[in-house]
N, C-alpha and C positions, 0 to 999 in steps of 0.2 A: 269338543270346543275348546277346552281351556287350552290343550294339548300344540293346537292351532293357534292358540296364538300367543302362546309361546316361544313356537317357532315363529311366525312373524317377529316379536318382538326382538328376537333373539338374532335376526337375519338384518334386522332394525339401527342395531346396537352393532353388529358387523359392518356395514355398510355408510356409519357414521363413524365407525374407528377408518374407516378405510379414506375417504375422504375427511377429514382433519386434517391442513397443513403439517406437514412438520418442519420441526423445527430447524429457526434457521442454524445453521453450522455454523462456527465462531469461526475464521481466517484467520489462521495461522502461517504466518515465513519464518525462513530464521538468515541470519546475515553476523555471518561474526564477529567478537566484539573489535571495537576501534575501525571497523568500516562502517561504511556507505553505503548502501544497496539501494538502487533502482527497480523499481519493475516497468514496464510496458506497460503495460496494461492496471487500472482500480482492481483494487484487493490483490495485490500480489499479485497479480497471473503476467503469463506470458514471459518473455528472454526479460535476463537479469543483468544487471550489472553492479559490481561490487569493483571499489576503490578504496584506497590510505589513503586518507592523508597523508602529503609530508611536506608541499607548500602552497603553505592559506595565501588565498591571495587568487592562485592561478586558475583560467577559466580553464574547464578540462567540456570538453563532448561527450554525449551522452551516449554507450555504446549498446550494444544489440541492436533494435529496433530502429533508433537513432534522434528513439524521446522519452520517454517517461509519464506515467499517470502517478503511481502510488513510490513512496520508499519507506524505508528502516534507517537511519540511525543512530550507527549502536561509535557514536562517539562524540565528545566534551567541544564536535565546533557546530558551528552554525553555519548555513549555507543557504545558497538562493538559488533558484531555478531562473533564468530564461527560453521565453521564447525565439530567442533571437539566436542565430547559428556561431557567434563571439564572447554570446555575454555582454552587449547593448542594450543598449532599453532599460529599464525600469524594470526592476526581476519582477518573476510573476509568481513564486511563491516562495516560502520562503522554508530550513528544514532545518528545521530544532534540535537543539542537540541533545540527545539518547528520546526520540521520538519517533513515533513511526506515523502512517499517514495512508488509510488505505487510498484519498483520491482525493488529488495534488487540487483537482478542479482547472490548472494550467496542461497544453502540450509544455513539456518543458525539453527544446535541444541540447540546451547546455547549463554548466552547472558551475557556481564558483563558488569557495571554503574560505570562509572570516574568520578566524579564532577570536569573534565578538565575546563570546563569552565567558573564555578564557582568562583564568588567571597568572601574570608571573609569578 
């Protein structure tokens, strides 16, 4: 009887271990230093477009799938996402310098960089 209880306890422990949700893996993505990287989906998924700022203030189309939902900004330059195809209207999101976001909360089709926080 004691052996049966031990076997049942062991089976319950094993079943409990297999039913415990796995720890959430951290999302990792890479982007070269000095570049903006836009990802099609949230959590750095889907097509990626990489861009180096050479002309702040210019409007750029998002490459890859044509829109972005997450980004890595490895520059000291701030940028703005737009839902329009020509950077018109109010920005739908801000791309902060040397930051990243797993979900911008908007479907951005164009981007304008601006050296708002740069020091002359």
